[in-house]
PDB file of N, CA, C and O in Angstrom:
ATOM      1  N   MET A   1     100.532 -23.079  51.295  1.00  0.00           N
ATOM      2  CA  MET A   1      99.723 -23.193  50.104  1.00  0.00           C
ATOM      3  C   MET A   1      98.765 -24.366  50.287  1.00  0.00           C
ATOM      4  O   MET A   1      99.114 -25.387  50.880  1.00  0.00           O
ATOM      5  N   GLN A   2      97.582 -24.203  49.780  1.00  0.00           N
ATOM      6  CA  GLN A   2      96.529 -25.229  49.827  1.00  0.00           C
ATOM      7  C   GLN A   2      96.592 -26.066  48.554  1.00  0.00           C
ATOM      8  O   GLN A   2      96.646 -25.522  47.451  1.00  0.00           O
ATOM      9  N   ILE A   3      96.583 -27.390  48.707  1.00  0.00           N
ATOM     10  CA  ILE A   3      96.511 -28.289  47.559  1.00  0.00           C
ATOM     11  C   ILE A   3      95.326 -29.222  47.789  1.00  0.00           C
ATOM     12  O   ILE A   3      95.203 -29.849  48.841  1.00  0.00           O
ATOM     13  N   VAL A   4      94.456 -29.298  46.778  1.00  0.00           N
ATOM     14  CA  VAL A   4      93.283 -30.164  46.856  1.00  0.00           C
ATOM     15  C   VAL A   4      93.311 -31.090  45.637  1.00  0.00           C
ATOM     16  O   VAL A   4      93.486 -30.645  44.502  1.00  0.00           O
ATOM     17  N   VAL A   5      93.134 -32.383  45.900  1.00  0.00           N
ATOM     18  CA  VAL A   5      93.089 -33.387  44.838  1.00  0.00           C
ATOM     19  C   VAL A   5      91.737 -34.078  44.924  1.00  0.00           C
ATOM     20  O   VAL A   5      91.316 -34.510  45.997  1.00  0.00           O
ATOM     21  N   ARG A   6      91.059 -34.178  43.784  1.00  0.00           N
ATOM     22  CA  ARG A   6      89.777 -34.886  43.718  1.00  0.00           C
ATOM     23  C   ARG A   6      89.846 -35.921  42.606  1.00  0.00           C
ATOM     24  O   ARG A   6      90.380 -35.670  41.526  1.00  0.00           O
ATOM     25  N   ARG A   7      89.285 -37.100  42.904  1.00  0.00           N
ATOM     26  CA  ARG A   7      89.213 -38.169  41.911  1.00  0.00           C
ATOM     27  C   ARG A   7      87.752 -38.504  41.703  1.00  0.00           C
ATOM     28  O   ARG A   7      87.019 -38.732  42.665  1.00  0.00           O
ATOM     29  N   SER A   8      87.328 -38.536  40.461  1.00  0.00           N
ATOM     30  CA  SER A   8      85.942 -38.896  40.152  1.00  0.00           C
ATOM     31  C   SER A   8      85.938 -39.869  38.984  1.00  0.00           C
ATOM     32  O   SER A   8      86.951 -40.076  38.316  1.00  0.00           O
ATOM     33  N   GLY A   9      84.773 -40.460  38.757  1.00  0.00           N
ATOM     34  CA  GLY A   9      84.633 -41.385  37.641  1.00  0.00           C
ATOM     35  C   GLY A   9      84.943 -42.809  38.027  1.00  0.00           C
ATOM     36  O   GLY A   9      84.649 -43.254  39.137  1.00  0.00           O
ATOM     37  N   GLY A  10      85.539 -43.512  37.094  1.00  0.00           N
ATOM     38  CA  GLY A  10      85.808 -44.926  37.321  1.00  0.00           C
ATOM     39  C   GLY A  10      84.554 -45.743  37.095  1.00  0.00           C
ATOM     40  O   GLY A  10      83.505 -45.204  36.741  1.00  0.00           O
ATOM     41  N   PHE A  11      84.661 -47.022  37.297  1.00  0.00           N
ATOM     42  CA  PHE A  11      83.552 -47.936  37.051  1.00  0.00           C
ATOM     43  C   PHE A  11      82.331 -47.595  37.912  1.00  0.00           C
ATOM     44  O   PHE A  11      81.202 -47.610  37.422  1.00  0.00           O
ATOM     45  N   ALA A  12      82.557 -47.290  39.186  1.00  0.00           N
ATOM     46  CA  ALA A  12      81.442 -47.013  40.102  1.00  0.00           C
ATOM     47  C   ALA A  12      81.026 -45.547  40.110  1.00  0.00           C
ATOM     48  O   ALA A  12      79.975 -45.205  40.651  1.00  0.00           O
ATOM     49  N   GLY A  13      81.840 -44.682  39.518  1.00  0.00           N
ATOM     50  CA  GLY A  13      81.497 -43.263  39.463  1.00  0.00           C
ATOM     51  C   GLY A  13      81.598 -42.550  40.797  1.00  0.00           C
ATOM     52  O   GLY A  13      80.975 -41.504  40.984  1.00  0.00           O
ATOM     53  N   LEU A  14      82.363 -43.088  41.722  1.00  0.00           N
ATOM     54  CA  LEU A  14      82.500 -42.478  43.039  1.00  0.00           C
ATOM     55  C   LEU A  14      83.508 -41.338  43.020  1.00  0.00           C
ATOM     56  O   LEU A  14      84.444 -41.333  42.220  1.00  0.00           O
ATOM     57  N   SER A  15      83.305 -40.372  43.912  1.00  0.00           N
ATOM     58  CA  SER A  15      84.233 -39.248  44.049  1.00  0.00           C
ATOM     59  C   SER A  15      84.913 -39.317  45.403  1.00  0.00           C
ATOM     60  O   SER A  15      84.294 -39.656  46.411  1.00  0.00           O
ATOM     61  N   ARG A  16      86.201 -38.990  45.410  1.00  0.00           N
ATOM     62  CA  ARG A  16      86.976 -38.908  46.654  1.00  0.00           C
ATOM     63  C   ARG A  16      87.860 -37.678  46.561  1.00  0.00           C
ATOM     64  O   ARG A  16      88.150 -37.189  45.470  1.00  0.00           O
ATOM     65  N   GLY A  17      88.282 -37.189  47.702  1.00  0.00           N
ATOM     66  CA  GLY A  17      89.144 -36.020  47.695  1.00  0.00           C
ATOM     67  C   GLY A  17      90.079 -35.996  48.888  1.00  0.00           C
ATOM     68  O   GLY A  17      89.836 -36.640  49.909  1.00  0.00           O
ATOM     69  N   TRP A  18      91.155 -35.236  48.732  1.00  0.00           N
ATOM     70  CA  TRP A  18      92.159 -35.069  49.773  1.00  0.00           C
ATOM     71  C   TRP A  18      92.635 -33.619  49.744  1.00  0.00           C
ATOM     72  O   TRP A  18      92.648 -32.980  48.692  1.00  0.00           O
ATOM     73  N   ARG A  19      93.024 -33.111  50.909  1.00  0.00           N
ATOM     74  CA  ARG A  19      93.474 -31.723  51.014  1.00  0.00           C
ATOM     75  C   ARG A  19      94.681 -31.662  51.940  1.00  0.00           C
ATOM     76  O   ARG A  19      94.785 -32.414  52.909  1.00  0.00           O
ATOM     77  N   ILE A  20      95.592 -30.742  51.616  1.00  0.00           N
ATOM     78  CA  ILE A  20      96.720 -30.507  52.506  1.00  0.00           C
ATOM     79  C   ILE A  20      97.081 -29.021  52.474  1.00  0.00           C
ATOM     80  O   ILE A  20      97.000 -28.373  51.430  1.00  0.00           O
ATOM     81  N   ASP A  21      97.473 -28.502  53.615  1.00  0.00           N
ATOM     82  CA  ASP A  21      97.997 -27.140  53.726  1.00  0.00           C
ATOM     83  C   ASP A  21      99.497 -27.299  53.931  1.00  0.00           C
ATOM     84  O   ASP A  21      99.943 -27.670  55.017  1.00  0.00           O
ATOM     85  N   THR A  22     100.267 -27.023  52.903  1.00  0.00           N
ATOM     86  CA  THR A  22     101.704 -27.296  52.955  1.00  0.00           C
ATOM     87  C   THR A  22     102.423 -26.408  53.966  1.00  0.00           C
ATOM     88  O   THR A  22     103.497 -26.779  54.441  1.00  0.00           O
ATOM     89  N   ASP A  23     101.869 -25.258  54.306  1.00  0.00           N
ATOM     90  CA  ASP A  23     102.513 -24.363  55.270  1.00  0.00           C
ATOM     91  C   ASP A  23     102.558 -24.967  56.667  1.00  0.00           C
ATOM     92  O   ASP A  23     103.407 -24.596  57.477  1.00  0.00           O
ATOM     93  N   SER A  24     101.644 -25.899  56.956  1.00  0.00           N
ATOM     94  CA  SER A  24     101.625 -26.514  58.281  1.00  0.00           C
ATOM     95  C   SER A  24     102.361 -27.855  58.314  1.00  0.00           C
ATOM     96  O   SER A  24     102.352 -28.541  59.335  1.00  0.00           O
ATOM     97  N   CYS A  25     102.996 -28.228  57.208  1.00  0.00           N
ATOM     98  CA  CYS A  25     103.756 -29.476  57.141  1.00  0.00           C
ATOM     99  C   CYS A  25     105.173 -29.274  57.681  1.00  0.00           C
ATOM    100  O   CYS A  25     105.661 -28.149  57.788  1.00  0.00           O
ATOM    101  N   ASP A  26     105.816 -30.388  58.016  1.00  0.00           N
ATOM    102  CA  ASP A  26     107.189 -30.332  58.511  1.00  0.00           C
ATOM    103  C   ASP A  26     108.191 -29.914  57.440  1.00  0.00           C
ATOM    104  O   ASP A  26     109.262 -29.397  57.758  1.00  0.00           O
ATOM    105  N   ASP A  27     107.847 -30.134  56.175  1.00  0.00           N
ATOM    106  CA  ASP A  27     108.788 -29.873  55.082  1.00  0.00           C
ATOM    107  C   ASP A  27     108.161 -29.050  53.950  1.00  0.00           C
ATOM    108  O   ASP A  27     108.031 -29.550  52.833  1.00  0.00           O
ATOM    109  N   PRO A  28     107.771 -27.795  54.219  1.00  0.00           N
ATOM    110  CA  PRO A  28     107.120 -26.999  53.179  1.00  0.00           C
ATOM    111  C   PRO A  28     108.011 -26.768  51.955  1.00  0.00           C
ATOM    112  O   PRO A  28     107.500 -26.599  50.848  1.00  0.00           O
ATOM    113  N   ASP A  29     109.329 -26.758  52.137  1.00  0.00           N
ATOM    114  CA  ASP A  29     110.225 -26.556  50.991  1.00  0.00           C
ATOM    115  C   ASP A  29     110.152 -27.721  50.006  1.00  0.00           C
ATOM    116  O   ASP A  29     110.249 -27.519  48.796  1.00  0.00           O
ATOM    117  N   ALA A  30     109.981 -28.934  50.520  1.00  0.00           N
ATOM    118  CA  ALA A  30     109.846 -30.097  49.636  1.00  0.00           C
ATOM    119  C   ALA A  30     108.566 -29.991  48.806  1.00  0.00           C
ATOM    120  O   ALA A  30     108.545 -30.359  47.631  1.00  0.00           O
ATOM    121  N   TRP A  31     107.504 -29.486  49.428  1.00  0.00           N
ATOM    122  CA  TRP A  31     106.252 -29.272  48.696  1.00  0.00           C
ATOM    123  C   TRP A  31     106.450 -28.205  47.624  1.00  0.00           C
ATOM    124  O   TRP A  31     105.965 -28.357  46.503  1.00  0.00           O
ATOM    125  N   ASP A  32     107.157 -27.131  47.956  1.00  0.00           N
ATOM    126  CA  ASP A  32     107.423 -26.077  46.966  1.00  0.00           C
ATOM    127  C   ASP A  32     108.201 -26.640  45.777  1.00  0.00           C
ATOM    128  O   ASP A  32     107.925 -26.296  44.627  1.00  0.00           O
ATOM    129  N   ASP A  33     109.178 -27.510  46.061  1.00  0.00           N
ATOM    130  CA  ASP A  33     109.946 -28.135  44.980  1.00  0.00           C
ATOM    131  C   ASP A  33     109.058 -29.016  44.116  1.00  0.00           C
ATOM    132  O   ASP A  33     109.169 -29.004  42.890  1.00  0.00           O
ATOM    133  N   LEU A  34     108.179 -29.776  44.750  1.00  0.00           N
ATOM    134  CA  LEU A  34     107.275 -30.666  44.019  1.00  0.00           C
ATOM    135  C   LEU A  34     106.337 -29.864  43.125  1.00  0.00           C
ATOM    136  O   LEU A  34     106.127 -30.218  41.965  1.00  0.00           O
ATOM    137  N   VAL A  35     105.777 -28.795  43.659  1.00  0.00           N
ATOM    138  CA  VAL A  35     104.884 -27.938  42.869  1.00  0.00           C
ATOM    139  C   VAL A  35     105.668 -27.222  41.765  1.00  0.00           C
ATOM    140  O   VAL A  35     105.169 -27.060  40.651  1.00  0.00           O
ATOM    141  N   GLY A  36     106.885 -26.798  42.073  1.00  0.00           N
ATOM    142  CA  GLY A  36     107.712 -26.121  41.074  1.00  0.00           C
ATOM    143  C   GLY A  36     108.077 -27.012  39.899  1.00  0.00           C
ATOM    144  O   GLY A  36     108.357 -26.514  38.808  1.00  0.00           O
ATOM    145  N   ALA A  37     108.078 -28.324  40.108  1.00  0.00           N
ATOM    146  CA  ALA A  37     108.414 -29.272  39.041  1.00  0.00           C
ATOM    147  C   ALA A  37     107.235 -29.572  38.119  1.00  0.00           C
ATOM    148  O   ALA A  37     107.402 -30.247  37.103  1.00  0.00           O
ATOM    149  N   LEU A  38     106.048 -29.078  38.461  1.00  0.00           N
ATOM    150  CA  LEU A  38     104.866 -29.352  37.634  1.00  0.00           C
ATOM    151  C   LEU A  38     104.963 -28.639  36.291  1.00  0.00           C
ATOM    152  O   LEU A  38     105.428 -27.501  36.222  1.00  0.00           O
ATOM    153  N   PRO A  39     104.522 -29.309  35.218  1.00  0.00           N
ATOM    154  CA  PRO A  39     104.425 -28.617  33.927  1.00  0.00           C
ATOM    155  C   PRO A  39     103.432 -27.464  34.048  1.00  0.00           C
ATOM    156  O   PRO A  39     102.496 -27.534  34.844  1.00  0.00           O
ATOM    157  N   ARG A  40     103.621 -26.451  33.297  1.00  0.00           N
ATOM    158  CA  ARG A  40     102.747 -25.272  33.374  1.00  0.00           C
ATOM    159  C   ARG A  40     101.365 -25.520  32.780  1.00  0.00           C
ATOM    160  O   ARG A  40     100.441 -24.742  33.016  1.00  0.00           O
ATOM    161  N   GLU A  41     101.217 -26.593  32.016  1.00  0.00           N
ATOM    162  CA  GLU A  41      99.916 -26.919  31.432  1.00  0.00           C
ATOM    163  C   GLU A  41      99.617 -28.397  31.661  1.00  0.00           C
ATOM    164  O   GLU A  41     100.525 -29.224  31.757  1.00  0.00           O
ATOM    165  N   ALA A  42      98.337 -28.708  31.747  1.00  0.00           N
ATOM    166  CA  ALA A  42      97.912 -30.106  31.873  1.00  0.00           C
ATOM    167  C   ALA A  42      98.223 -30.836  30.572  1.00  0.00           C
ATOM    168  O   ALA A  42      98.336 -30.208  29.519  1.00  0.00           O
ATOM    169  N   PRO A  43      98.361 -32.147  30.637  1.00  0.00           N
ATOM    170  CA  PRO A  43      98.585 -32.910  29.411  1.00  0.00           C
ATOM    171  C   PRO A  43      97.434 -32.707  28.426  1.00  0.00           C
ATOM    172  O   PRO A  43      96.282 -32.548  28.827  1.00  0.00           O
ATOM    173  N   ALA A  44      97.761 -32.714  27.138  1.00  0.00           N
ATOM    174  CA  ALA A  44      96.716 -32.619  26.115  1.00  0.00           C
ATOM    175  C   ALA A  44      95.818 -33.834  26.238  1.00  0.00           C
ATOM    176  O   ALA A  44      96.294 -34.952  26.435  1.00  0.00           O
ATOM    177  N   ARG A  45      94.523 -33.614  26.122  1.00  0.00           N
ATOM    178  CA  ARG A  45      93.578 -34.727  26.273  1.00  0.00           C
ATOM    179  C   ARG A  45      93.643 -35.646  25.056  1.00  0.00           C
ATOM    180  O   ARG A  45      93.553 -35.214  23.907  1.00  0.00           O
ATOM    181  N   ARG A  46      93.804 -36.922  25.359  1.00  0.00           N
ATOM    182  CA  ARG A  46      93.734 -37.935  24.311  1.00  0.00           C
ATOM    183  C   ARG A  46      92.328 -38.498  24.277  1.00  0.00           C
ATOM    184  O   ARG A  46      91.444 -38.033  24.997  1.00  0.00           O
ATOM    185  N   GLN A  47      92.129 -39.491  23.447  1.00  0.00           N
ATOM    186  CA  GLN A  47      90.819 -40.130  23.366  1.00  0.00           C
ATOM    187  C   GLN A  47      90.438 -40.704  24.733  1.00  0.00           C
ATOM    188  O   GLN A  47      91.276 -41.257  25.445  1.00  0.00           O
ATOM    189  N   ALA A  48      89.180 -40.564  25.075  1.00  0.00           N
ATOM    190  CA  ALA A  48      88.693 -41.022  26.381  1.00  0.00           C
ATOM    191  C   ALA A  48      88.849 -42.531  26.534  1.00  0.00           C
ATOM    192  O   ALA A  48      88.711 -43.289  25.573  1.00  0.00           O
ATOM    193  N   VAL A  49      89.137 -42.945  27.755  1.00  0.00           N
ATOM    194  CA  VAL A  49      89.249 -44.360  28.100  1.00  0.00           C
ATOM    195  C   VAL A  49      88.015 -44.703  28.931  1.00  0.00           C
ATOM    196  O   VAL A  49      87.735 -44.018  29.914  1.00  0.00           O
ATOM    197  N   PRO A  50      87.267 -45.751  28.558  1.00  0.00           N
ATOM    198  CA  PRO A  50      86.074 -46.106  29.332  1.00  0.00           C
ATOM    199  C   PRO A  50      86.411 -46.360  30.807  1.00  0.00           C
ATOM    200  O   PRO A  50      87.426 -46.980  31.125  1.00  0.00           O
ATOM    201  N   ASP A  51      85.556 -45.878  31.687  1.00  0.00           N
ATOM    202  CA  ASP A  51      85.669 -46.078  33.132  1.00  0.00           C
ATOM    203  C   ASP A  51      86.967 -45.525  33.723  1.00  0.00           C
ATOM    204  O   ASP A  51      87.409 -45.978  34.779  1.00  0.00           O
ATOM    205  N   ASP A  52      87.569 -44.565  33.059  1.00  0.00           N
ATOM    206  CA  ASP A  52      88.793 -43.946  33.558  1.00  0.00           C
ATOM    207  C   ASP A  52      88.454 -42.952  34.669  1.00  0.00           C
ATOM    208  O   ASP A  52      87.375 -42.359  34.671  1.00  0.00           O
ATOM    209  N   PHE A  53      89.369 -42.778  35.599  1.00  0.00           N
ATOM    210  CA  PHE A  53      89.201 -41.741  36.601  1.00  0.00           C
ATOM    211  C   PHE A  53      89.527 -40.385  35.984  1.00  0.00           C
ATOM    212  O   PHE A  53      90.245 -40.300  34.988  1.00  0.00           O
ATOM    213  N   THR A  54      89.000 -39.348  36.579  1.00  0.00           N
ATOM    214  CA  THR A  54      89.374 -37.983  36.250  1.00  0.00           C
ATOM    215  C   THR A  54      89.928 -37.365  37.523  1.00  0.00           C
ATOM    216  O   THR A  54      89.288 -37.418  38.574  1.00  0.00           O
ATOM    217  N   TRP A  55      91.108 -36.783  37.433  1.00  0.00           N
ATOM    218  CA  TRP A  55      91.762 -36.150  38.571  1.00  0.00           C
ATOM    219  C   TRP A  55      91.693 -34.636  38.406  1.00  0.00           C
ATOM    220  O   TRP A  55      92.047 -34.101  37.356  1.00  0.00           O
ATOM    221  N   THR A  56      91.239 -33.961  39.438  1.00  0.00           N
ATOM    222  CA  THR A  56      91.221 -32.503  39.451  1.00  0.00           C
ATOM    223  C   THR A  56      92.155 -32.068  40.563  1.00  0.00           C
ATOM    224  O   THR A  56      91.960 -32.412  41.728  1.00  0.00           O
ATOM    225  N   VAL A  57      93.173 -31.307  40.189  1.00  0.00           N
ATOM    226  CA  VAL A  57      94.198 -30.880  41.131  1.00  0.00           C
ATOM    227  C   VAL A  57      94.163 -29.358  41.213  1.00  0.00           C
ATOM    228  O   VAL A  57      94.311 -28.668  40.205  1.00  0.00           O
ATOM    229  N   SER A  58      93.967 -28.844  42.423  1.00  0.00           N
ATOM    230  CA  SER A  58      93.979 -27.396  42.656  1.00  0.00           C
ATOM    231  C   SER A  58      95.174 -27.057  43.528  1.00  0.00           C
ATOM    232  O   SER A  58      95.312 -27.562  44.642  1.00  0.00           O
ATOM    233  N   VAL A  59      96.031 -26.201  43.009  1.00  0.00           N
ATOM    234  CA  VAL A  59      97.212 -25.735  43.726  1.00  0.00           C
ATOM    235  C   VAL A  59      97.112 -24.219  43.780  1.00  0.00           C
ATOM    236  O   VAL A  59      97.157 -23.538  42.755  1.00  0.00           O
ATOM    237  N   ALA A  60      96.976 -23.706  44.997  1.00  0.00           N
ATOM    238  CA  ALA A  60      96.770 -22.268  45.188  1.00  0.00           C
ATOM    239  C   ALA A  60      95.524 -21.864  44.390  1.00  0.00           C
ATOM    240  O   ALA A  60      94.423 -22.310  44.710  1.00  0.00           O
ATOM    241  N   ARG A  61      95.681 -21.031  43.363  1.00  0.00           N
ATOM    242  CA  ARG A  61      94.512 -20.573  42.595  1.00  0.00           C
ATOM    243  C   ARG A  61      94.434 -21.197  41.204  1.00  0.00           C
ATOM    244  O   ARG A  61      93.690 -20.713  40.350  1.00  0.00           O
ATOM    245  N   THR A  62      95.188 -22.257  40.972  1.00  0.00           N
ATOM    246  CA  THR A  62      95.210 -22.913  39.670  1.00  0.00           C
ATOM    247  C   THR A  62      94.589 -24.299  39.797  1.00  0.00           C
ATOM    248  O   THR A  62      94.922 -25.053  40.712  1.00  0.00           O
ATOM    249  N   THR A  63      93.687 -24.632  38.877  1.00  0.00           N
ATOM    250  CA  THR A  63      93.040 -25.944  38.857  1.00  0.00           C
ATOM    251  C   THR A  63      93.263 -26.593  37.502  1.00  0.00           C
ATOM    252  O   THR A  63      93.066 -25.973  36.457  1.00  0.00           O
ATOM    253  N   VAL A  64      93.681 -27.858  37.541  1.00  0.00           N
ATOM    254  CA  VAL A  64      93.952 -28.622  36.328  1.00  0.00           C
ATOM    255  C   VAL A  64      93.191 -29.936  36.419  1.00  0.00           C
ATOM    256  O   VAL A  64      93.143 -30.553  37.483  1.00  0.00           O
ATOM    257  N   THR A  65      92.593 -30.370  35.310  1.00  0.00           N
ATOM    258  CA  THR A  65      91.890 -31.647  35.239  1.00  0.00           C
ATOM    259  C   THR A  65      92.673 -32.571  34.318  1.00  0.00           C
ATOM    260  O   THR A  65      93.022 -32.209  33.195  1.00  0.00           O
ATOM    261  N   ILE A  66      92.943 -33.787  34.827  1.00  0.00           N
ATOM    262  CA  ILE A  66      93.775 -34.733  34.090  1.00  0.00           C
ATOM    263  C   ILE A  66      93.079 -36.095  34.065  1.00  0.00           C
ATOM    264  O   ILE A  66      92.686 -36.600  35.117  1.00  0.00           O
ATOM    265  N   PRO A  67      92.919 -36.700  32.882  1.00  0.00           N
ATOM    266  CA  PRO A  67      92.382 -38.063  32.824  1.00  0.00           C
ATOM    267  C   PRO A  67      93.349 -39.027  33.520  1.00  0.00           C
ATOM    268  O   PRO A  67      94.566 -38.866  33.428  1.00  0.00           O
ATOM    269  N   GLY A  68      92.808 -40.014  34.206  1.00  0.00           N
ATOM    270  CA  GLY A  68      93.632 -40.965  34.937  1.00  0.00           C
ATOM    271  C   GLY A  68      94.670 -41.660  34.077  1.00  0.00           C
ATOM    272  O   GLY A  68      95.774 -41.936  34.546  1.00  0.00           O
ATOM    273  N   SER A  69      94.338 -41.948  32.829  1.00  0.00           N
ATOM    274  CA  SER A  69      95.280 -42.628  31.943  1.00  0.00           C
ATOM    275  C   SER A  69      96.465 -41.745  31.578  1.00  0.00           C
ATOM    276  O   SER A  69      97.452 -42.237  31.031  1.00  0.00           O
ATOM    277  N   GLN A  70      96.387 -40.455  31.871  1.00  0.00           N
ATOM    278  CA  GLN A  70      97.461 -39.526  31.553  1.00  0.00           C
ATOM    279  C   GLN A  70      98.126 -38.952  32.800  1.00  0.00           C
ATOM    280  O   GLN A  70      98.962 -38.053  32.700  1.00  0.00           O
ATOM    281  N   LEU A  71      97.767 -39.456  33.953  1.00  0.00           N
ATOM    282  CA  LEU A  71      98.353 -38.966  35.197  1.00  0.00           C
ATOM    283  C   LEU A  71      99.723 -39.617  35.377  1.00  0.00           C
ATOM    284  O   LEU A  71      99.821 -40.788  35.745  1.00  0.00           O
ATOM    285  N   ASP A  72     100.777 -38.847  35.113  1.00  0.00           N
ATOM    286  CA  ASP A  72     102.126 -39.387  35.261  1.00  0.00           C
ATOM    287  C   ASP A  72     103.092 -38.270  35.611  1.00  0.00           C
ATOM    288  O   ASP A  72     102.698 -37.109  35.730  1.00  0.00           O
ATOM    289  N   GLY A  73     104.339 -38.622  35.773  1.00  0.00           N
ATOM    290  CA  GLY A  73     105.378 -37.642  36.050  1.00  0.00           C
ATOM    291  C   GLY A  73     105.130 -36.855  37.324  1.00  0.00           C
ATOM    292  O   GLY A  73     104.717 -37.406  38.345  1.00  0.00           O
ATOM    293  N   ALA A  74     105.388 -35.559  37.246  1.00  0.00           N
ATOM    294  CA  ALA A  74     105.268 -34.676  38.413  1.00  0.00           C
ATOM    295  C   ALA A  74     103.830 -34.603  38.924  1.00  0.00           C
ATOM    296  O   ALA A  74     103.605 -34.488  40.128  1.00  0.00           O
ATOM    297  N   TRP A  75     102.854 -34.670  38.011  1.00  0.00           N
ATOM    298  CA  TRP A  75     101.447 -34.635  38.454  1.00  0.00           C
ATOM    299  C   TRP A  75     101.134 -35.862  39.294  1.00  0.00           C
ATOM    300  O   TRP A  75     100.497 -35.751  40.341  1.00  0.00           O
ATOM    301  N   ALA A  76     101.577 -37.035  38.845  1.00  0.00           N
ATOM    302  CA  ALA A  76     101.322 -38.274  39.594  1.00  0.00           C
ATOM    303  C   ALA A  76     102.021 -38.241  40.956  1.00  0.00           C
ATOM    304  O   ALA A  76     101.464 -38.708  41.950  1.00  0.00           O
ATOM    305  N   ALA A  77     103.228 -37.696  41.002  1.00  0.00           N
ATOM    306  CA  ALA A  77     103.959 -37.599  42.266  1.00  0.00           C
ATOM    307  C   ALA A  77     103.222 -36.686  43.245  1.00  0.00           C
ATOM    308  O   ALA A  77     103.127 -36.996  44.432  1.00  0.00           O
ATOM    309  N   LEU A  78     102.706 -35.571  42.755  1.00  0.00           N
ATOM    310  CA  LEU A  78     101.959 -34.649  43.618  1.00  0.00           C
ATOM    311  C   LEU A  78     100.678 -35.304  44.127  1.00  0.00           C
ATOM    312  O   LEU A  78     100.379 -35.234  45.320  1.00  0.00           O
ATOM    313  N   VAL A  79      99.930 -35.932  43.245  1.00  0.00           N
ATOM    314  CA  VAL A  79      98.689 -36.597  43.643  1.00  0.00           C
ATOM    315  C   VAL A  79      98.965 -37.674  44.692  1.00  0.00           C
ATOM    316  O   VAL A  79      98.248 -37.768  45.688  1.00  0.00           O
ATOM    317  N   ALA A  80      99.992 -38.480  44.474  1.00  0.00           N
ATOM    318  CA  ALA A  80     100.322 -39.550  45.413  1.00  0.00           C
ATOM    319  C   ALA A  80     100.680 -38.986  46.787  1.00  0.00           C
ATOM    320  O   ALA A  80     100.270 -39.530  47.812  1.00  0.00           O
ATOM    321  N   ARG A  81     101.437 -37.907  46.803  1.00  0.00           N
ATOM    322  CA  ARG A  81     101.851 -37.357  48.098  1.00  0.00           C
ATOM    323  C   ARG A  81     100.666 -36.729  48.829  1.00  0.00           C
ATOM    324  O   ARG A  81     100.543 -36.882  50.044  1.00  0.00           O
ATOM    325  N   VAL A  82      99.799 -36.028  48.111  1.00  0.00           N
ATOM    326  CA  VAL A  82      98.613 -35.440  48.757  1.00  0.00           C
ATOM    327  C   VAL A  82      97.721 -36.553  49.294  1.00  0.00           C
ATOM    328  O   VAL A  82      97.198 -36.435  50.402  1.00  0.00           O
ATOM    329  N   ARG A  83      97.536 -37.623  48.539  1.00  0.00           N
ATOM    330  CA  ARG A  83      96.719 -38.746  49.014  1.00  0.00           C
ATOM    331  C   ARG A  83      97.337 -39.396  50.252  1.00  0.00           C
ATOM    332  O   ARG A  83      96.622 -39.776  51.179  1.00  0.00           O
ATOM    333  N   ASP A  84      98.653 -39.520  50.264  1.00  0.00           N
ATOM    334  CA  ASP A  84      99.340 -40.170  51.389  1.00  0.00           C
ATOM    335  C   ASP A  84      99.341 -39.311  52.654  1.00  0.00           C
ATOM    336  O   ASP A  84      99.150 -39.826  53.756  1.00  0.00           O
ATOM    337  N   GLU A  85      99.554 -38.018  52.500  1.00  0.00           N
ATOM    338  CA  GLU A  85      99.770 -37.150  53.652  1.00  0.00           C
ATOM    339  C   GLU A  85      98.615 -36.202  53.967  1.00  0.00           C
ATOM    340  O   GLU A  85      98.546 -35.639  55.059  1.00  0.00           O
ATOM    341  N   GLY A  86      97.714 -36.031  53.008  1.00  0.00           N
ATOM    342  CA  GLY A  86      96.605 -35.107  53.210  1.00  0.00           C
ATOM    343  C   GLY A  86      95.458 -35.720  53.971  1.00  0.00           C
ATOM    344  O   GLY A  86      95.451 -36.915  54.268  1.00  0.00           O
ATOM    345  N   GLU A  87      94.486 -34.883  54.284  1.00  0.00           N
ATOM    346  CA  GLU A  87      93.300 -35.378  54.980  1.00  0.00           C
ATOM    347  C   GLU A  87      92.182 -35.595  53.968  1.00  0.00           C
ATOM    348  O   GLU A  87      92.005 -34.791  53.052  1.00  0.00           O
ATOM    349  N   PRO A  88      91.433 -36.671  54.131  1.00  0.00           N
ATOM    350  CA  PRO A  88      90.307 -36.927  53.223  1.00  0.00           C
ATOM    351  C   PRO A  88      89.254 -35.828  53.373  1.00  0.00           C
ATOM    352  O   PRO A  88      89.029 -35.300  54.462  1.00  0.00           O
ATOM    353  N   ILE A  89      88.627 -35.507  52.260  1.00  0.00           N
ATOM    354  CA  ILE A  89      87.529 -34.536  52.282  1.00  0.00           C
ATOM    355  C   ILE A  89      86.340 -35.152  51.574  1.00  0.00           C
ATOM    356  O   ILE A  89      86.480 -36.035  50.727  1.00  0.00           O
ATOM    357  N   SER A  90      85.181 -34.670  51.937  1.00  0.00           N
ATOM    358  CA  SER A  90      83.978 -35.137  51.247  1.00  0.00           C
ATOM    359  C   SER A  90      83.701 -34.195  50.085  1.00  0.00           C
ATOM    360  O   SER A  90      84.129 -33.040  50.090  1.00  0.00           O
ATOM    361  N   ARG A  91      83.018 -34.675  49.141  1.00  0.00           N
ATOM    362  CA  ARG A  91      82.670 -33.925  47.944  1.00  0.00           C
ATOM    363  C   ARG A  91      83.080 -32.529  48.095  1.00  0.00           C
ATOM    364  O   ARG A  91      82.875 -31.724  47.187  1.00  0.00           O
TER     365      ARG A  91
END
């Protein structure tokens, strides 16, 4: 499965991204467990926070956008692992 994480916004407004193909990883079952633990819906949007990042996470054919101030739990764990183990991508 393909997972793509993009971060945009913040004070400088820069965008960064990371991608991983879990099928080519040493532990695809751990990735399946991590994805399986995700809530079925993104967190409800609260009031905007100035200069906050926006995270866009695409897993297979599903894309979710999450404000940085609300990135927690299973979503934060997935984003952290993709950033740590994935390859950087340009826009």
